[in-house]
N, C-alpha and C positions, 0 to 999 in steps of 0.2 A: 604511576599516575593514580591518584585517588579522586573521589568526588565528595562534594558536600551537598547533602539534600537540603532543599529550602522548603520548609513546610511539609505537611503530610500529603501522601497520595490522596487524590479526591476524585469522586465521580462527577463527570460533567455532562454526560448524556445517558439517560436511562428512561424506562417506562414501566415501572413495577406495578402499575395499577391496571394493566391490560394483559390479555394473553399474548398480544403482539408487543412483547417487551424485550426482544433479543436485538442488541446492537453490536456490530463488530466491524473489523477491517478498516480502521480509520486512517485519515491523513490530516496533518495539521500544516497550515501554511500561513505565512505573514504576508498580507496583501499590501498593495502600494499605498493605500490610505492609512496604514498603521493598524488596522484591525486584524485580529486573528480569525482564521476560518478553519473549522474542523468538519471534514466530511466523513461519512460512515454509511454502512448499510444498516437500516433499522426498521422498526415496526414489524419484526419478523416473529415467527413462532419458534424457530430453531435454526440450526446451522444451514439446512437446506429446506426451503419452503417457498411457495410462489408469491408470498406477500412482501418480500423485501423491496424497500425503496432506498435509493441513494439520496441521502439527506445532507443538509449543511446547517451548521450552527456557528454563530459569531460571538466573539468577545471584543468589547471596546475598552477593556480595562486590564490588559496584559494577562488575561487568563484567570482573573478573579471570579467573574461571572460570565455566563453564556446565554444566548437566546435559545428558545426552544427550537429543536431541529425541524427544518422545513424541507419537503421533497424537492429535488432538482431533476432527478431522473426516476420516473415511476411508470414503467411499462407493464403490460399484463404478465410479464415473466418475473423471474427471481433476480432482481437487480442487486449486484454484489460489489463490494469494494467501493471506494470513492477517492479517486486520485485528484489532486488539485495542483495546478501550475499557474502561477501569476506570470504574466508577460506584458511587455510594453508599459505604457503609462497607466493603463486601467484594465487590461485584459486578464481574464481568469478562465482557464480550461478546467472543466469538471468531468471526470471520466469514470465509467463503470462497465460491468459486463453482466451477463445473465446465463442461466441454464435453460435447456429445452424443457418443454412440458413433460415429455416422456421421461427424462431423467428425474424430474421432481416427482412424477407420479410413482416411479419405482421406489424412490427413497422413502416416500410417504404412503406406501401401499396399504397400510392399516389405518390411515387417518381419513375418515369420511369427510371431514370439513375441508381438507386440502383437495381430496378427490372431487368433491362437488365444485369447488372453484375451478379446478383444472378442466372440468367439463365445459366451462365457458370460454376457454382459450382456444382460438381458432387457428387454422393453418395460415390464414392471412396475418394474424397477430405475429406468429413466429417469422413469417417471411419479412415482415416489416421491422421487427425489433430484436430477433435472436442474434446474439453476438456481442461485440464490444462497441459501446456507444459513448459519445461525449457531447457536451454542450459548451458553448462559449459565451462568456459575459464580456461586455465592453465597458461596464460601469462598476468595476470592483465588486462584482458578485451581487449586485442589487437585482438585476434581471438577467435572464439567460435566453439565448437564441434557440434555434431548432436543434433536434437531435441529429448528429452526424454519426456515421459508421466508421470504425477503424478495423483494419485487418489484424491488429495486435492489441494485447491488453497487458497491463501491469497494475499492481495494487495502488501505486502512488502517482501514476500518470507521467506526463512528459516533463522536460526541464528546459528552461531558456538558457542559451549560451550568452557569452559576453557580447557577441556581435548582433544579438537580437533574434537569431534563429532559434527555432524550437525543435529539439530532437526527442524522440520517444523510443526508449528501450523497452521491448515487450516480447511476449511469445504469441505466436499465431493462435487465434481463437480456435481454429479448426484443426490444429495439430501442434501440440506443445513439444512433440519430440523433434521438431526441426531446430530446436535451440532458440537462442535469443536473436531477434532482429532489431536493427536500429533504423528507424524511419525518420525522415524530415517531415514535419507537419506544417502545411500552409495554413496559417491562422485566419486568412481571409476566406479561402474556399472550403477549408476543412479537409482537403485532400492530403494523403500521405504518400511519400515516395521512399522506397527501400534504399538505404545507404550502405549498410554493412550487416554482417552476421557474426555471432559468437557461438562457436560449437566446441564440444569437447572431443578429444581423440578417444576418450574412454566411453564407449557406447553403452555402458551400464549406467551412466549418469544422465539424469534428466535435469536440464537447466530451465528454471522458470522464475517468475516474480522478481525481475531485476529492478534495480534503481541505479541511476547514473548521475555523475557530477563532473563538472569541468573545473580543472585547476587553473590558477592564474597564468600558467605558461601555455595553456591550451590543451594539455593532456586530458583525456577523458578516462575516468575510472568507473567501472561498472561492478557493483556487487550483486550477486545472483544467488537465489535459493537453489540448492542442489539436492536431488533425491535419487534413490536407486530405481532403475527402470522396472525391476521386478515388482515393485509396489503397485504399479499400474496394471499388472497382470495377476493380481491376487496374492503376491508375495508379502513378506514382512518388510517393515520399514527399518532399514539398517543404515540409511544415510539421510540426514536432515541437517544441512549445514550451509555455510556461506562460502562461495567462490568469488574470486576477483579476476577481472580481465581488464586490460589497458589498451587504449588506442592513442597513437601519436600522429594520426593523419585525419583528425576530424571525424572519426567514427567509421571509416571505410574498412580498415583492417584491425584485428584485435588479437591480443596475445592468448595463448593457451590458458584457460581458466585454472587458477591455483586455489586450492582449498586453504582457507584461513583458520578454521576452527577444527576441532576433532569431528569425527564422523556424525555425531549427533549433537553437535554444539549449539544448534539453533538457527533460526531463519524465520521469515524473510528479512532482508536488510533494508536500511534507509541511510543515505549518506548526507552529511552536511559539512561544509568548511566553515570554521569559526573565524571571526574577525581577527583573532590572535594567531591564525595560521594553522591550527590543528585540524585534522580530519577526524570526524566522529561518525561511526556507523553503529546503529542500534538494531537489535534483533530480539526475538522472543526465544527463550529456552523452554522447550517442552519436555524436559526430563527433570526429575526431582534434584534439587529444589527448584520448582517452577519460578520463572522470573523474567524480567526485562533486563537485558544486558547491553553493554556498550563496548566497542573497541575503539582505540585512539591511535592515530598515527602522527608522529612529529616530523616525518620525512616524506610527505606527499604520497603516502600509500606504499612505500617500499617495505616498511615493517609496521607491525601492529601489536599493541598491548591489548589483549582480548579479555573477555569475561569479567568486565567491570560491572558490578551489580547496580542498576538504577532503581529497580523495585524488586524486592525479594519475597520468597515464601508465599507465592500466590496459590490459590486453592486447587486449581485443576490445570490440565494441559490445554484447555480451550482458551487460548490467550495469544497475545502478540500483535504483530503488524505495527510495531512502534515507529513513529516518525518524530523528528525534532526540529524546533526552530530556536534561534537565538534572540533573546530580548536585550534590552538595555542593561549595561553593567556586566555583560558576559553570562547572564542567567540563561540557562537552557530550559526549554519546556518540551517534555516528551509526552506524547499522547499514545495510548495503546488500548487494547480491550482485554477484559478478563471477566470472571464471575466469582461469586462467593461460595459456590459449591456445585456439585453435579446436577442438582435439580433447580438451580437458580439461573435466570436469564443473564446473558452477558450484557456488559455495559461499557461505556467509553470512559476512560480515566486519564488523569494526567499527573505527572510529577515534575516539579521544578528542581533544578540542581545546577551545580557549578563544578568545573574541573579545578582540582587543587594541583598546582604545578610545582 
């Protein structure tokens, strides 16, 4: 399987005229009214800072132009990621999470600007906002309701199943070592209920940042970022890859996670089923040559052709979190983040492409 790139990679969200110019961790979604929505964390100083806002930008012309990014979740904390899930006739879920003031203070201990801002963040602010948050729109993303809390988080948010229910594969905000949890989300109340769990028998593996998809026969496939547990205790990163787990009972029970790439093949993943039947999962490769990669399955996830380059020879390993939508004519649009060099802010970019069968 090969691909044909359509046009050049282009920047769609950036802010190079300000110190607050770092944008990362995007999600792209095709909404019910036909417009494209791109969410990201932006207006940041860097990878960890308290100024992050979860923003949204829209395209009304199939990704040729985009509106300026507007905040959807902007708490006093470090709002990161931006998951988007379209549901029902006009519903949109927009999800994010953040870090504690203490964590941000330690990461930026030599930055007086950040320290001064964090002095204004109160215990009441953290009580109200610390964790995984989401807001719901009932009008295709024009307006959003109140902030809800979620026990789990994932970069790209929940998914809607064929029966209209909304499931969310994520890791617990308070303990990612518990593995992946599958929750059912009530889109009216904003409440979630635990449905199932994905765990690895290998306790040296940490599973996080999952994305799930439903196949036409009802099977659920979840792709998951896998890392070595030693990394979280000061060790070296020797595992950064994609695992797959499958459920045939609606998400209650799951197969043992299977590694799909080599140990440092890349992550985190995002899944899409094309109108022609192929499954595509995209991921970021953070080893040289840096790039955005795809894997393709022609048999419902049983086997995969991996490491198909979507965007190659990127400047640094601060990249990734790609997501993909399908446009008319089988054109795929993949959105991701990267930068031009070590001292340059990250930005949100896109590449259009097609599978060559």
